[in-house]
C-alpha positions in Angstrom: 15.7 46.0 -0.8 13.6 48.6 -2.4 9.8 48.7 -2.7 9.9 50.4 -6.1 12.1 47.6 -7.5 9.7 44.9 -6.2 6.8 46.7 -7.7 8.6 47.0 -11.0 9.2 43.3 -11.0 5.6 42.6 -10.6 4.7 45.0 -13.4 7.2 43.3 -15.6 5.9 39.8 -14.8 2.3 40.8 -15.6 3.2 41.2 -19.2 3.8 37.5 -19.6 0.8 36.0 -17.5 -1.2 35.7 -20.7 1.1 33.2 -22.2 0.4 30.5 -19.5 -2.6 28.6 -18.1 -3.3 26.9 -14.8 -2.5 23.2 -14.4 -5.4 21.2 -15.8 -4.5 17.6 -14.8 -5.5 18.4 -11.1 -9.1 19.6 -11.5 -9.1 21.8 -8.4 -6.0 23.7 -9.8 -7.6 24.3 -13.2 -10.1 26.7 -11.7 -7.6 29.1 -10.3 -7.6 32.7 -11.5 -4.7 33.0 -14.1 -4.4 36.7 -13.6 -3.1 36.4 -10.0 0.5 37.4 -9.4 2.6 38.3 -6.4 6.0 38.5 -5.1 7.5 38.6 -1.6 11.1 39.2 -0.6 12.5 38.6 2.9 15.9 39.7 3.9 18.3 38.0 6.4 16.9 40.1 9.4 13.3 39.0 8.6 12.3 42.3 6.9 9.7 41.7 4.2 8.7 43.6 1.1 5.6 42.5 -1.1 3.8 43.4 -4.1 0.6 42.0 -5.7 -1.4 39.0 -4.6 0.8 38.0 -1.7 -2.0 37.0 0.6 -3.5 34.7 -2.0 -3.4 31.1 -0.7 -2.1 28.4 -3.1 -0.9 24.9 -2.6 2.9 24.1 -2.4 2.8 21.2 -4.8 6.4 20.4 -5.8 7.8 22.9 -3.4 6.9 20.6 -0.7 9.4 18.1 -1.9 12.1 20.2 -0.2 10.3 19.8 3.1 9.9 16.0 2.7 13.7 15.7 1.9 14.7 17.7 4.9 12.5 15.7 7.2 13.7 12.4 5.7 17.3 13.4 6.1 16.7 14.3 9.8 14.9 11.0 10.5 17.2 8.8 8.5 20.8 8.6 7.6 22.1 10.1 4.3 22.8 6.6 3.1 19.3 5.4 3.9 17.6 8.0 1.9 19.9 7.9 -1.1 19.7 4.2 -1.5 16.2 4.9 -2.7 16.8 8.0 -4.8 19.8 9.5 -6.7 21.2 13.0 -7.0 21.4 13.4 -10.8 19.4 15.8 -12.9 17.2 14.5 -15.6 15.9 16.0 -18.8 12.5 14.2 -18.4 9.3 15.8 -17.2 8.6 15.8 -13.4 6.0 13.0 -13.7 7.9 10.7 -16.2 8.0 7.0 -15.7 10.2 6.4 -18.7 13.5 5.6 -17.0 12.2 3.9 -13.9 12.3 0.4 -15.4 15.6 1.0 -17.4 18.0 1.9 -14.6 20.5 -0.6 -13.3 19.4 0.1 -9.7 15.8 1.2 -10.6 15.8 4.1 -8.3 14.5 7.6 -9.5 17.1 10.2 -10.6 16.6 12.8 -7.9 14.2 13.9 -5.1 12.7 16.8 -7.2 10.8 14.6 -9.6 7.6 12.9 -8.5 9.1 9.4 -8.4 12.0 10.6 -6.3 9.8 12.7 -3.9 7.5 9.7 -3.4 10.4 7.5 -2.6 11.7 10.1 -0.1 8.3 10.5 1.4 8.2 6.8 2.1 11.2 7.0 4.5 9.4 9.6 6.7 8.8 7.7 9.9 5.9 7.6 12.4 3.8 5.1 14.3 0.8 6.0 12.0 -0.1 7.9 9.0 -1.6 10.6 11.3 1.7 10.9 13.2 3.7 11.2 10.0 1.4 13.8 8.8 1.6 15.7 12.0 5.4 15.7 12.0 5.4 17.1 8.5 2.8 19.8 9.3 4.5 20.9 12.5 7.8 21.3 10.7 6.3 23.2 7.7 4.6 25.6 10.2 7.8 26.3 11.9 9.7 26.8 8.6 7.2 29.4 7.4 6.5 31.0 10.8 2.8 30.3 10.4 1.2 28.2 13.2 -2.1 28.3 11.1 -0.7 26.6 8.0 -2.8 23.7 7.0 -3.8 21.4 4.1 -6.2 22.5 1.4 -8.4 19.4 1.6 -10.3 20.3 -1.6 -7.0 20.2 -3.6 -5.9 17.1 -1.6 -9.1 15.2 -2.5 -8.7 16.4 -6.2 -5.2 15.0 -6.3 -6.0 11.7 -4.6 -8.9 11.0 -6.9 -7.0 11.8 -10.1 -3.4 10.8 -9.2 -3.4 7.7 -11.4 0.1 8.4 -12.8 1.6 8.8 -9.3 -0.1 5.5 -8.4 1.6 3.9 -11.3 4.9 5.4 -10.2 4.7 4.1 -6.7 3.6 0.6 -7.5 6.4 0.4 -10.2 8.9 1.4 -7.5 7.3 -1.2 -5.1 7.9 -3.9 -7.7 11.4 -2.9 -8.1 12.1 -2.9 -4.3 12.5 0.9 -3.8 9.3 1.2 -1.8 8.5 -0.7 1.4 5.3 -0.6 3.4 1.8 0.6 2.3 1.9 2.3 -1.1 -1.4 4.0 -0.4 -0.3 5.5 2.8 2.9 6.8 1.4 1.0 8.3 -1.5 -1.6 9.9 0.8 1.2 11.6 2.8 2.8 12.8 -0.4 -0.5 14.3 -1.6 -1.1 15.9 1.8 2.3 17.6 1.6 1.7 18.8 -2.0 -1.7 20.2 -0.7 -0.2 22.4 2.0 -1.9 25.9 1.5 0.5 28.8 1.9 1.1 32.5 0.7 4.0 34.3 -0.8 4.8 35.6 2.6 4.9 32.1 4.1 7.2 30.7 1.4 9.6 33.8 1.4 10.3 33.0 5.1 11.1 29.4 4.2 13.3 30.5 1.3 15.1 33.0 3.6 15.8 30.2 6.1 17.4 28.3 3.2 19.4 31.4 2.1 20.5 31.9 5.7 22.1 28.5 6.0 19.1 26.9 7.8 18.6 29.7 10.5 15.3 31.4 10.6 15.8 35.2 10.0 12.8 36.0 12.2 13.7 33.9 15.3 17.5 33.2 15.0 16.7 29.5 15.6 18.5 26.9 13.5 15.8 24.9 11.8 17.8 22.9 9.2 21.3 21.4 9.7 23.9 23.2 7.5 25.0 20.0 5.6 21.3 19.4 4.7 20.8 23.0 3.5 23.8 22.7 1.2 22.5 19.6 -0.3 19.0 21.0 -0.7 20.3 24.2 -2.4 22.5 22.1 -4.8 19.5 20.1 -5.8 17.4 23.3 -6.3 20.1 24.5 -8.8 20.4 21.3 -10.7 16.8 19.9 -10.5 14.5 22.5 -9.0 12.8 23.9 -12.0 11.8 20.6 -13.7 13.4 20.2 -17.1 13.9 23.9 -17.4 16.6 23.7 -14.6 19.6 24.1 -16.8 18.4 27.1 -18.7 17.1 28.7 -15.5 20.5 28.3 -13.8 22.1 29.9 -16.9 19.8 33.0 -17.1 18.7 33.6 -13.5 21.3 31.8 -11.4 19.5 31.3 -8.1 18.7 28.0 -6.2 14.9 27.7 -6.8 12.1 25.3 -6.7 8.8 25.6 -8.5 5.4 23.9 -8.1 2.4 23.5 -10.4 0.3 25.5 -7.9 2.0 28.5 -9.3 4.7 29.2 -6.7 8.4 29.4 -7.0 10.9 30.0 -4.2 14.5 31.3 -4.7 17.2 31.5 -2.1 20.2 33.6 -3.3 22.7 32.6 -0.5 23.1 35.0 2.3 20.9 37.6 0.6 17.1 37.0 0.4 14.3 34.6 0.5 12.0 35.2 -2.5 8.6 33.8 -3.3 6.7 34.5 -6.5 3.2 33.3 -7.3 1.2 33.1 -10.5 -1.0 30.1 -11.4 -0.6 30.6 -15.1 2.0 28.0 -16.1 4.2 27.3 -19.1 4.5 24.0 -20.8 7.1 22.8 -18.3 4.9 23.5 -15.3 6.6 26.8 -14.1 4.8 30.1 -13.5 5.2 32.3 -16.5 4.9 35.6 -14.7 6.9 34.2 -11.8 9.8 33.2 -14.0 9.9 36.8 -15.4 9.8 38.4 -12.0 12.8 36.3 -10.9 14.6 37.1 -14.0 14.0 40.8 -13.3 15.0 40.6 -9.7 18.2 38.6 -10.5 19.4 41.1 -13.0 18.4 44.3 -11.0 19.6 43.0 -7.7 22.7 41.2 -8.9 21.5 37.9 -7.5 22.9 35.5 -10.1 25.3 33.2 -8.1 27.4 32.4 -11.2 
């Protein structure tokens, strides 16, 4: 790694921030400063290089779908989880309901769209909603090496008050037999996960663990089984960047997952864990500056897996 290269990636990304704007459908996100931009890169020994606004806190949003999937697979069998969700990419937007009523088995296409992530979240077990939340929070803290990681409750309440489309999604899946139990509790846990507040530093550690086959670079502890890591990385390649995933795979070529909070994590296998942040988004929900920083790093550090 080279600090000057990381700084150059930041400078390159800044040129494109003006072409995006923060997510507006979640009121609390609409107020974020669109000029913020940061990048953190963690190697396989836990060494970290940063540039820009890497201590700025933002919510994970769809990046948390990876955590929900890992926990669900740890608590349940592979078959139990994937009877409720598929493994195929879709060209639809992440919040689309179009296909849910037209599939032969009615299950969502993959765990990286909202419907699929909600279905996955419904399989996370616990004696109560509080216990389920605590399980997720404890695991997220371990993945990111941050014992103080917590929920941004202002964003959580903003999502919970305005999440009408996600309510439509979960009740449609309930009517189709995909969802069991309390829809409102499952949705609350989903919103809580989306509202986990983190920094580029935190998420670069998570990404590095994924790149390191599930072993934390900082502690040497295995946090994720290898089979699960391989599955998660494959979904990041095919579905992780919403309906931009195909083009991103062709141009950048790193397993990645974005969120409308402005974060994107990438995990070039055996190399680095990368997190970029910029709340100014393109029309598909990906950070405009973040995408360009990843393009720059992929080309200049030879990170394209293809």
